[in-house]
N, CA, C and O atoms as a DFTB+ gen file, in Angstrom:
508 C
 N C O
     1  1      74.107      19.360      12.357
     2  2      75.073      19.886      11.144
     3  2      74.004      20.528       9.890
     4  3      73.054      20.051       9.269
     5  1      74.587      21.631       9.890
     6  2      73.365      22.323       8.674
     7  2      74.065      22.015       7.197
     8  3      75.285      22.060       7.035
     9  1      73.173      21.715       6.207
    10  2      74.288      21.799       4.720
    11  2      74.166      23.018       4.226
    12  3      73.301      23.894       4.214
    13  1      75.433      22.841       3.747
    14  2      76.037      23.751       3.084
    15  2      74.458      24.141       1.500
    16  3      73.783      23.199       1.085
    17  1      74.315      25.145       1.128
    18  2      73.105      25.214       0.247
    19  2      73.623      25.541      -0.833
    20  3      73.245      24.923      -1.828
    21  1      75.065      27.048      -1.057
    22  2      75.322      26.768      -2.261
    23  2      76.974      27.799      -1.729
    24  3      77.010      28.468      -0.696
    25  1      77.467      27.748      -2.138
    26  2      78.964      28.639      -2.422
    27  2      78.933      29.646      -3.302
    28  3      78.571      29.449      -4.462
    29  1      79.337      30.938      -2.822
    30  2      79.458      31.615      -4.519
    31  2      81.305      31.577      -4.795
    32  3      82.170      31.142      -4.034
    33  1      81.456      32.205      -6.164
    34  2      82.809      31.663      -6.523
    35  2      82.906      32.934      -7.624
    36  3      82.383      32.814      -8.731
    37  1      83.828      34.527      -7.116
    38  2      84.285      35.614      -8.020
    39  2      85.703      35.232      -8.445
    40  3      86.503      34.736      -7.652
    41  1      86.026      35.520      -9.929
    42  2      87.046      34.840     -10.123
    43  2      87.691      36.496      -9.445
    44  3      86.944      37.469      -9.343
    45  1      88.663      36.518      -9.182
    46  2      89.878      37.812      -9.324
    47  2      90.070      38.481     -10.431
    48  3      90.452      38.136     -11.549
    49  1      89.615      39.934      -9.775
    50  2      89.556      40.965     -11.159
    51  2      91.300      41.843     -11.396
    52  3      91.976      42.438     -10.557
    53  1      91.614      41.544     -13.118
    54  2      92.920      42.737     -12.043
    55  2      92.352      44.334     -13.115
    56  3      91.543      44.499     -14.028
    57  1      93.220      45.148     -12.424
    58  2      93.197      46.350     -12.672
    59  2      94.032      46.405     -13.895
    60  3      95.246      46.572     -13.777
    61  1      93.456      46.273     -15.113
    62  2      94.071      46.678     -16.756
    63  2      92.819      47.013     -17.273
    64  3      91.751      47.233     -16.702
    65  1      93.217      47.013     -18.767
    66  2      91.809      47.493     -19.367
    67  2      90.678      48.479     -19.142
    68  3      89.470      48.303     -19.303
    69  1      91.490      49.806     -18.640
    70  2      90.711      50.683     -17.922
    71  2      89.777      51.565     -19.045
    72  3      90.283      52.258     -19.927
    73  1      88.341      51.401     -18.838
    74  2      88.194      52.658     -19.733
    75  2      87.875      54.213     -19.611
    76  3      87.177      54.386     -18.611
    77  1      88.102      55.232     -20.183
    78  2      88.314      56.272     -19.838
    79  2      86.462      56.677     -18.858
    80  3      85.418      56.042     -18.708
    81  1      86.855      57.745     -18.527
    82  2      84.998      58.305     -17.527
    83  2      83.860      58.233     -18.501
    84  3      82.773      57.681     -18.327
    85  1      84.498      59.199     -20.070
    86  2      82.987      58.892     -21.144
    87  2      82.685      57.534     -21.619
    88  3      81.474      57.356     -21.755
    89  1      83.556      56.336     -21.967
    90  2      82.786      55.330     -22.275
    91  2      82.302      54.107     -21.228
    92  3      81.492      53.183     -21.300
    93  1      83.390      54.685     -20.057
    94  2      82.736      53.649     -18.924
    95  2      81.416      54.031     -18.499
    96  3      80.881      52.995     -18.104
    97  1      80.523      55.121     -18.368
    98  2      78.706      55.165     -18.575
    99  2      78.602      54.465     -19.754
   100  3      78.189      53.329     -19.522
   101  1      78.830      54.694     -21.077
   102  2      78.502      54.049     -22.598
   103  2      78.525      53.255     -21.777
   104  3      77.593      53.337     -20.977
   105  1      79.625      52.035     -21.529
   106  2      79.347      50.347     -21.566
   107  2      78.676      49.938     -19.947
   108  3      78.313      48.770     -19.811
   109  1      78.543      50.737     -18.937
   110  2      78.112      50.185     -17.743
   111  2      79.292      49.779     -16.510
   112  3      79.065      49.344     -15.382
   113  1      80.639      50.092     -17.167
   114  2      81.592      49.881     -16.244
   115  2      82.732      50.424     -16.859
   116  3      82.748      50.753     -18.045
   117  1      83.706      50.531     -16.079
   118  2      84.878      51.046     -16.366
   119  2      85.934      50.180     -16.383
   120  3      87.112      50.536     -16.383
   121  1      85.422      48.701     -16.401
   122  2      86.189      47.876     -16.582
   123  2      85.898      46.754     -18.029
   124  3      84.925      46.031     -18.243
   125  1      87.696      47.055     -19.215
   126  2      87.375      46.464     -20.178
   127  2      86.755      45.250     -20.232
   128  3      85.763      45.075     -20.940
   129  1      87.424      44.062     -19.295
   130  2      87.120      42.890     -19.382
   131  2      85.839      42.286     -18.768
   132  3      85.578      41.101     -18.975
   133  1      84.817      43.274     -17.818
   134  2      83.616      43.218     -17.603
   135  2      83.107      43.171     -18.857
   136  3      82.924      42.207     -19.600
   137  1      82.841      44.665     -19.047
   138  2      82.333      44.741     -20.502
   139  2      82.205      43.547     -21.631
   140  3      81.085      43.165     -21.970
   141  1      83.221      43.058     -22.114
   142  2      83.717      41.966     -22.944
   143  2      82.393      40.711     -22.274
   144  3      81.445      40.319     -22.955
   145  1      82.618      40.360     -21.094
   146  2      81.861      39.441     -20.100
   147  2      80.324      39.921     -20.323
   148  3      79.506      39.013     -20.475
   149  1      79.967      40.943     -20.349
   150  2      78.570      41.565     -20.554
   151  2      78.219      41.128     -21.903
   152  3      77.326      40.312     -22.135
   153  1      78.880      41.643     -22.704
   154  2      78.433      41.468     -24.300
   155  2      77.411      42.607     -24.546
   156  3      76.529      42.461     -25.393
   157  1      77.506      43.581     -23.917
   158  2      76.932      44.979     -24.333
   159  2      77.197      45.768     -24.900
   160  3      78.192      46.260     -24.368
   161  1      76.782      46.610     -26.248
   162  2      77.817      47.759     -27.250
   163  2      77.047      48.769     -26.576
   164  3      75.822      48.651     -26.536
   165  1      77.614      49.727     -26.054
   166  2      77.922      51.295     -25.539
   167  2      77.213      51.796     -26.813
   168  3      77.409      51.301     -27.923
   169  1      76.274      52.939     -26.531
   170  2      76.172      53.497     -27.280
   171  2      76.190      55.355     -26.344
   172  3      75.980      55.759     -25.200
   173  1      76.575      55.976     -27.691
   174  2      77.299      57.091     -27.105
   175  2      75.705      58.017     -26.801
   176  3      74.695      58.024     -27.505
   177  1      75.982      58.765     -25.448
   178  2      74.725      59.591     -25.171
   179  2      75.411      61.305     -25.499
   180  3      76.445      61.893     -25.181
   181  1      74.300      61.608     -26.224
   182  2      73.997      62.726     -27.232
   183  2      73.042      63.693     -25.946
   184  3      72.068      63.557     -25.207
   185  1      74.244      64.845     -26.357
   186  2      73.614      65.924     -25.075
   187  2      73.293      67.358     -25.780
   188  3      73.907      67.561     -26.827
   189  1      72.446      68.325     -25.354
   190  2      72.454      69.723     -26.090
   191  2      73.922      70.272     -25.408
   192  3      74.251      69.890     -24.285
   193  1      74.854      71.299     -26.286
   194  2      75.753      72.003     -25.746
   195  2      75.424      72.431     -24.146
   196  3      76.363      72.540     -23.357
   197  1      74.461      72.595     -23.849
   198  2      74.320      73.426     -22.676
   199  2      74.499      72.142     -21.572
   200  3      74.638      72.301     -20.360
   201  1      74.471      71.101     -22.135
   202  2      74.249      69.773     -21.451
   203  2      75.657      69.007     -20.768
   204  3      75.671      68.208     -19.832
   205  1      76.379      69.332     -21.259
   206  2      77.928      68.880     -21.903
   207  2      78.598      68.693     -20.816
   208  3      79.290      67.689     -20.645
   209  1      78.425      69.990     -19.630
   210  2      79.600      69.767     -18.283
   211  2      78.579      68.946     -17.184
   212  3      79.061      68.630     -16.097
   213  1      76.971      68.566     -17.536
   214  2      76.902      67.835     -16.740
   215  2      77.016      66.540     -17.041
   216  3      77.216      65.662     -16.202
   217  1      76.882      66.341     -18.384
   218  2      77.090      64.767     -18.611
   219  2      78.733      64.609     -18.505
   220  3      78.963      63.570     -17.886
   221  1      79.788      65.184     -18.839
   222  2      80.690      65.115     -18.130
   223  2      81.347      64.756     -16.596
   224  3      82.343      64.105     -16.280
   225  1      80.103      65.641     -15.617
   226  2      79.927      65.177     -14.420
   227  2      79.527      63.922     -13.708
   228  3      79.853      63.488     -12.603
   229  1      78.454      63.295     -14.962
   230  2      77.649      62.205     -14.790
   231  2      78.836      61.362     -14.789
   232  3      79.127      60.729     -13.774
   233  1      79.798      61.282     -16.217
   234  2      80.921      60.553     -16.606
   235  2      81.498      59.822     -15.244
   236  3      81.456      58.692     -14.758
   237  1      82.221      61.470     -14.806
   238  2      83.133      61.352     -14.090
   239  2      82.566      60.447     -12.510
   240  3      83.239      59.610     -11.909
   241  1      81.524      60.806     -12.227
   242  2      81.057      60.342     -11.073
   243  2      80.760      58.639     -11.149
   244  3      80.837      57.961     -10.124
   245  1      80.444      58.091     -12.359
   246  2      80.158      57.051     -12.464
   247  2      81.593      56.198     -12.281
   248  3      81.791      55.306     -11.457
   249  1      82.564      56.731     -13.304
   250  2      83.990      56.207     -13.007
   251  2      84.006      56.223     -11.536
   252  3      83.997      55.034     -11.216
   253  1      84.025      56.982     -10.424
   254  2      84.458      57.324      -9.014
   255  2      83.855      56.057      -8.285
   256  3      84.156      55.309      -7.354
   257  1      82.764      56.232      -9.280
   258  2      82.080      55.115      -7.947
   259  2      82.264      53.622      -8.471
   260  3      82.200      52.777      -7.578
   261  1      82.459      53.201      -9.621
   262  2      83.108      52.373     -10.314
   263  2      84.574      51.455      -9.277
   264  3      84.799      50.270      -9.029
   265  1      85.111      52.448      -9.011
   266  2      86.793      52.364      -8.887
   267  2      86.642      52.099      -7.470
   268  3      87.379      51.399      -6.775
   269  1      85.309      52.917      -7.017
   270  2      85.182      52.460      -5.596
   271  2      84.921      50.897      -5.015
   272  3      85.403      50.346      -4.025
   273  1      83.879      50.357      -6.117
   274  2      83.657      49.209      -5.625
   275  2      84.520      48.410      -6.052
   276  3      84.627      47.308      -5.515
   277  1      85.314      48.769      -7.090
   278  2      86.506      47.521      -7.289
   279  2      87.449      48.409      -5.981
   280  3      87.923      47.355      -5.556
   281  1      87.897      49.172      -5.308
   282  2      88.678      49.266      -4.271
   283  2      88.134      48.709      -3.151
   284  3      88.993      48.254      -2.395
   285  1      87.035      48.589      -2.789
   286  2      86.261      47.731      -1.856
   287  2      86.831      46.242      -1.634
   288  3      87.115      45.824      -0.512
   289  1      86.982      45.411      -2.918
   290  2      87.682      44.276      -2.870
   291  2      88.988      44.556      -2.727
   292  3      89.750      43.884      -2.032
   293  1      89.353      45.694      -3.462
   294  2      91.215      45.528      -3.682
   295  2      91.965      46.656      -3.238
   296  3      92.515      47.351      -4.092
   297  1      92.076      46.966      -1.933
   298  2      92.401      47.973      -1.049
   299  2      93.778      48.489      -0.781
   300  3      94.102      49.475      -0.119
   301  1      94.572      47.578      -1.463
   302  2      95.891      47.912      -1.638
   303  2      96.190      47.897      -3.268
   304  3      97.417      47.893      -3.365
   305  1      95.876      47.892      -3.967
   306  2      95.861      48.089      -5.482
   307  2      96.363      49.956      -5.352
   308  3      95.628      50.925      -5.158
   309  1      97.594      49.913      -5.512
   310  2      98.320      51.208      -5.696
   311  2      97.980      52.060      -7.252
   312  3      97.584      53.226      -7.266
   313  1      98.201      51.287      -8.440
   314  2      97.467      51.539      -9.085
   315  2      96.311      52.471      -9.304
   316  3      96.235      53.631      -9.710
   317  1      94.998      51.133      -8.697
   318  2      93.681      51.481      -8.575
   319  2      93.139      53.058      -7.979
   320  3      92.310      53.933      -8.227
   321  1      94.434      52.663      -6.855
   322  2      94.148      54.262      -6.243
   323  2      94.479      55.261      -6.510
   324  3      93.790      56.273      -6.381
   325  1      96.041      55.201      -7.112
   326  2      96.123      56.805      -8.234
   327  2      94.945      56.899      -9.306
   328  3      94.303      57.945      -9.401
   329  1      94.741      56.083      -9.900
   330  2      93.155      56.636     -10.397
   331  2      91.804      56.927      -9.735
   332  3      90.908      57.617     -10.223
   333  1      91.797      56.561      -9.043
   334  2      90.763      56.557      -7.943
   335  2      90.964      58.395      -7.622
   336  3      90.100      59.270      -7.565
   337  1      92.238      58.465      -7.483
   338  2      92.453      60.119      -6.654
   339  2      92.436      61.056      -7.754
   340  3      91.983      62.200      -7.775
   341  1      93.039      60.347      -8.720
   342  2      93.189      61.228     -10.074
   343  2      91.656      61.708     -10.411
   344  3      91.317      62.884     -10.283
   345  1      90.667      60.561     -10.902
   346  2      89.369      60.652     -10.939
   347  2      88.830      61.904     -10.067
   348  3      88.335      62.965     -10.447
   349  1      89.147      61.318      -8.505
   350  2      87.685      62.429      -7.909
   351  2      88.129      63.247      -7.929
   352  3      87.217      64.072      -7.873
   353  1      89.631      64.090      -8.010
   354  2      90.102      65.218      -8.336
   355  2      89.694      65.590      -9.418
   356  3      89.070      66.651      -9.426
   357  1      89.929      64.740     -10.918
   358  2      88.809      65.724     -12.215
   359  2      87.169      66.001     -11.138
   360  3      86.744      67.048     -10.650
   361  1      86.701      64.848     -11.094
   362  2      85.289      65.237     -10.478
   363  2      85.073      66.548      -9.951
   364  3      84.388      67.425     -10.479
   365  1      85.799      66.636      -8.708
   366  2      85.682      67.772      -7.755
   367  2      85.879      69.210      -8.684
   368  3      85.190      70.213      -8.497
   369  1      86.701      69.128      -9.474
   370  2      87.363      69.932     -10.286
   371  2      86.095      70.385     -11.023
   372  3      85.613      71.503     -10.838
   373  1      85.503      69.363     -11.973
   374  2      84.087      69.548     -12.831
   375  2      82.961      70.074     -12.150
   376  3      82.114      70.854     -12.587
   377  1      83.068      69.454     -10.802
   378  2      81.675      70.208     -10.208
   379  2      81.673      71.228      -9.651
   380  3      80.634      71.823      -9.364
   381  1      83.213      71.773      -9.296
   382  2      83.006      73.043      -9.035
   383  2      82.626      74.039     -10.017
   384  3      81.749      74.898      -9.916
   385  1      83.489      73.778     -11.080
   386  2      83.289      75.024     -12.302
   387  2      81.849      74.578     -12.653
   388  3      81.137      75.472     -12.197
   389  1      81.172      73.772     -13.154
   390  2      79.769      73.627     -12.923
   391  2      78.797      73.912     -12.009
   392  3      77.589      73.900     -12.247
   393  1      79.381      74.200     -10.827
   394  2      78.230      74.955      -9.701
   395  2      78.712      76.633      -9.739
   396  3      77.887      77.477      -9.390
   397  1      80.155      77.070     -10.205
   398  2      80.151      78.641     -10.542
   399  2      79.304      78.823     -11.589
   400  3      79.365      80.022     -11.863
   401  1      78.446      78.200     -12.420
   402  2      78.217      78.421     -13.949
   403  2      76.941      78.979     -13.728
   404  3      76.426      79.977     -14.233
   405  1      76.302      77.788     -12.488
   406  2      74.609      77.124     -12.420
   407  2      74.141      77.331     -10.916
   408  3      73.019      77.014     -10.521
   409  1      74.897      77.767     -10.308
   410  2      74.694      77.201      -8.578
   411  2      74.673      75.766      -7.795
   412  3      74.895      74.838      -8.574
   413  1      74.563      75.555      -7.090
   414  2      74.851      74.451      -6.107
   415  2      74.026      73.516      -6.965
   416  3      72.985      73.861      -7.524
   417  1      74.553      72.331      -7.029
   418  2      74.069      70.885      -7.660
   419  2      72.486      70.391      -6.641
   420  3      71.326      70.069      -6.900
   421  1      73.539      70.632      -5.125
   422  2      72.066      69.805      -4.283
   423  2      71.819      70.725      -2.786
   424  3      72.824      71.216      -2.272
   425  1      70.958      70.857      -2.363
   426  2      70.531      72.242      -1.282
   427  2      71.565      71.462      -0.152
   428  3      71.348      72.069       0.896
   429  1      72.566      70.423       0.114
   430  2      73.135      69.828       1.338
   431  2      74.676      69.886       0.980
   432  3      75.625      69.222       1.397
   433  1      74.579      71.007      -0.022
   434  2      76.259      70.659      -0.333
   435  2      77.658      71.739       0.664
   436  3      78.889      71.764       0.635
   437  1      76.694      72.410       1.364
   438  2      77.836      73.155       2.848
   439  2      77.261      73.400       3.785
   440  3      76.273      74.081       3.514
   441  1      77.430      73.063       5.425
   442  2      76.596      73.070       5.946
   443  2      76.504      75.109       6.605
   444  3      77.598      75.674       6.627
   445  1      75.369      75.883       7.013
   446  2      74.964      76.727       7.471
   447  2      76.112      77.538       8.228
   448  3      76.125      77.250       9.425
   449  1      76.833      78.236       7.951
   450  2      77.367      79.405       8.313
   451  2      77.184      80.655       9.741
   452  3      77.938      81.139      10.585
   453  1      75.497      80.794       9.311
   454  2      75.620      81.915       9.841
   455  2      73.595      81.481      10.633
   456  3      73.043      80.392      10.791
   457  1      73.116      82.856      10.909
   458  2      72.087      82.217      11.613
   459  2      70.876      82.138      10.918
   460  3      69.830      81.671      11.369
   461  1      70.997      82.456      10.168
   462  2      70.004      82.423       8.567
   463  2      70.304      80.944       7.607
   464  3      71.268      80.956       6.842
   465  1      69.620      79.977       7.681
   466  2      69.794      78.742       6.486
   467  2      69.481      79.804       5.297
   468  3      68.525      80.580       5.275
   469  1      70.660      79.648       4.156
   470  2      70.396      79.826       3.020
   471  2      71.860      78.693       2.442
   472  3      73.020      78.541       2.823
   473  1      71.226      78.249       1.640
   474  2      71.964      77.291       0.445
   475  2      72.120      78.037      -0.386
   476  3      72.789      77.203      -0.995
   477  1      72.142      79.004      -1.135
   478  2      72.652      79.442      -2.138
   479  2      72.911      80.929      -1.884
   480  3      72.259      81.780      -1.278
   481  1      74.333      80.975      -2.690
   482  2      75.168      82.618      -1.781
   483  2      74.830      83.541      -2.653
   484  3      74.764      84.623      -2.071
   485  1      74.576      83.632      -3.810
   486  2      74.180      84.164      -5.594
   487  2      73.126      84.184      -5.960
   488  3      72.455      83.279      -5.464
   489  1      72.500      84.935      -6.764
   490  2      71.728      84.981      -7.517
   491  2      71.456      83.537      -8.316
   492  3      72.310      82.657      -8.203
   493  1      70.783      83.403      -8.772
   494  2      69.849      81.771      -9.566
   495  2      70.956      83.191     -11.108
   496  3      71.336      84.344     -11.309
   497  1      70.879      81.558     -11.762
   498  2      71.501      81.983     -13.202
   499  2      70.180      82.819     -14.261
   500  3      70.364      83.334     -15.364
   501  1      69.089      82.742     -13.615
   502  2      68.214      83.074     -14.700
   503  2      67.707      84.094     -13.829
   504  3      66.490      84.141     -14.007
   505  1      67.981      84.729     -13.177
   506  2      67.569      85.711     -12.065
   507  2      68.415      87.160     -12.775
   508  3      68.365      88.248     -12.200
């Protein structure tokens, strides 16, 4: 018979004290109770005016990821699902707007629909 070496314990987490996407990136979590447990103080991220849209997208992406991690553990939390869906919608809108202004963020955003591979279908912003 094998000895048990360790036993993990994860306290239950409640879907409350949710930070905005802006604050969640600063604090390293979307969950206020986890931030208090970590004891870290968030710092405002300063960017140039041209980078504000990219920062907003980064904040939303961070919030989406943190919500996904929560939903992996609590997949039936309807409030979390509603918040997740709303945040994903905001992320997709911000991404679409940023790509309209600057071109694709990644070179694999959509499959090639032609016989010639071309991942950008308009001139580059500097052209």
